[in-house]
N, C-alpha and C positions, 0 to 999 in steps of 0.2 A: 504494500500500500504506500502510495506516495503522498506525504503530507507537506503542506506549505507552513512554514513557521515564520512569524514576524521577526524581523531583525531589529526593529525599533519599537518604541512605544506607539500605540495607536493614536495618541493625542499628546499634546504638550501641556505640562503643568508648571507654572512659574513658581519660583521660590516664595514669592509673595502669597500665592494661593495656598501653598503648603503651610506657611506660617499662619495665615488667617484661619485655616482649618484647625491647626494645633491650638491656637488661642481659644477658639470656640469649644473644642473638646475639653480642654483643661478647665475653662471657666464653668462648664456644665458638670464638672467632676465625672467625666466620661468613664465608662467601664472598660474592662480589658477587651482587647480585640480577639480575633480567632486564634491568635497565638498565645493568649492567656497572659500577656505582659500588661501589667497595670501602668498607669501614668507615672506613678512613683518609680517603678522599676525602670521604665523607659528613660526617665530623666536621670536616674542614677547611672545607667549604662552610657548615656550620651555624654556624660561629664568625664568618663574614664578615658 
């Protein structure tokens, strides 16, 4: 079977859009995602 795979993202997301989403999730005290990582765990890991 011959499958086509995308070599790039199907759409562009700016850093500003990512930041705005992060601010909203953090402000709403969002829950863990599908990976089970909480906001606190994510922030701790991102500082390392």
